[in-house]
N, C-alpha and C positions, 0 to 999 in steps of 0.2 A: 495424587496431585490433580486438581481439577483442570480441565482444558480451558484455554482462553477462547473467547468468541469475539468476532468483530464483523462489522458490515463494511463492504467495500465495493468498488467498481472494477470488475475484472478487465484486464487488458490482455489482448492477444499478442503473443511474441511475434516479432518479425525478424528478418535477417540481421537487423541492428543488434539483437541480443548476442549474436556470435562475436561481436567486437569486445565482449567482456570476458576475456580469457586471461586471468591473472597469472603472472609468472609462478612457477611451481613453488618457489621459496616463500611466497606470500600466503599466509593463512587467511584466505578470503573465500567465502562461500557465495557463489553467484546463484541467484534464485532460479528455481526450475520454471520453465515457461508457464506451468499451471499455477504457480504462486504469485504471478504478477497481478497487482491490483493497486488502486488508489484507495487508501483507507478513508471511510466516511466517519465511523465511530468505533473506537476500541472499547468493547464492553467488559473485557477481563474475564475473570473466573466466575461467571454467573451460571445458573443452571440452564439446561437445554430449554426448559419451558420459558425462562426469562429471556433467553436469546431469541426464541421464536416470537415472543410477545413484542420485542423490539423490532424484529424484522417485519411484523405485521404493519408497523408504522411506516416502513420504508416505501410502501405503495404511494405515498404522497411526496416522494423525493422530487424536488422541483428542478430537474434537469432533463431536457429532451435528449433523445439520442443525438450524439454529436461527435465531431472529430476534433481532437486536440493535438498539439504538437509538443513533443518532448524536447526540452532544452538541455542545458549543461548538467553534467553529473556533479553533485556537490556532497560533501560530508555533512551528515546530520547527527544530532546528539550533542554530547559535551564537546566543546571546541578542542580541548586537549586530547580527547580520546573518543572520536566519533564511533557511533554504533551502527551506522548505515551509510551507504552510498546510494543516493537517489537522484533521479532526473526530475528537475522542476518542470512544470508546464510553462512553455514560453508563448503558447497561443491557446486560448480557451481557459486560462487559469482563473480569471476573475469570476466567470460564470460557475465553474466547478466549486470554487471556494465559497461563493455566495450560497449555493445549494447545500453544501456541507454545513455551513454555519446555521442556515435556517432549519436543518433537519436534526442536528445532534441533540438538542435539548429533549425533544420528544423521544428519541431513540434511547438515550440514557435513562430517562424517567420510566419508560415502559419496561426496561430490563432491571430497574433498581440498581443501576450501575453508577459509579462515581463519575460525575461530569468532568469533562476536560474543558477548561476555560481558556486554553491557549487559542490564539487565532488559527483558523483553518489554514493549512498549507498543502496545496495540491501538488503531490509528488508521487513518483513511482519508485519505490525501493527496488534496486536491482541486485545489490550485493551487501554483504556484511562482513566486517573483519571477525574472525573467530574469537571467542572469549579468551582462549589460551594465548592469543597473540601478545607479544611483548609490546611495550610502548614504541620501540624502534620499528617493529614490524607494522604497527598501526600507522605510524608516520609514512613508511614506505608504501603501504597500501593506499593511503590517502593521496599521495603523490601520483600513484598509478591511476586511481579512479579519476582524479581531476584532469589527467592527461587524455582521457578517452573522449573521442568525438563520436557521438552516436549518429551523427548525420541529420539531426532534427527530424526524426521520423514522425509521421502522422499516425495516430492510433484512434480507434473508434471506441467510444463509450456508449454501450447500448443496453447494459444490464446492471442491476444492483444485486449483490449476493450476500448471504450469511455464510461466514467462514468459521471454521474451528481447526484444531490441530489435525494433522494427518496421522494415520495409524503407523505409517512408515516414514518418520521424519528424516531418515537418512536419504530418502529419494526425493521427497517434497515436504515442505513445512506445513502446508495447509490443505484443507479440502473444503469444497463448497458443499454446504448442507442444503441451501435453498437459493433460488434465483427468481427475479422478476425482471421483465423487460421494462426499460425506461420508456415513459410516455411523455408526450407533450404536456406541460403543466396545464391543469384544468380539464384534462380528458379522462 
């Protein structure tokens, strides 16, 4: 099975991540600190060469290094059975979503990947219910996630990265293959 590739904005974990400790009876996986990112473009199971070609286009990503604020944790995916619990950006969201929207077409084209035509949604996935979770457990996990107050932390976005699967997915889901520092647009 081929590894998936995506381009994202790495986010450094803060003390706020320690607030995500699900009760033992809930089959929820909290992301490892090294897995935290805002997805720019999910490329899917393309070749390494195609992923690198897409990442070469990321140098023109139109977002300057900036600070954004994390807002409420919300369930994402199908409403009846969410697949992720993510913090939406409550400050800086419009600029990030504009940059993502402007960049995705070129990134998908360079990789030969299927485009995603959904509107950009600047969010930081922090946890996922496990696939084996029952519907009742997913509802309980959703209630747990929606009750968490992260404290509206500010996080810095200053890099863009090419990600793929980690060799040890029990420890962390993803690994960074390449990074670039975000620059002021036009520089």
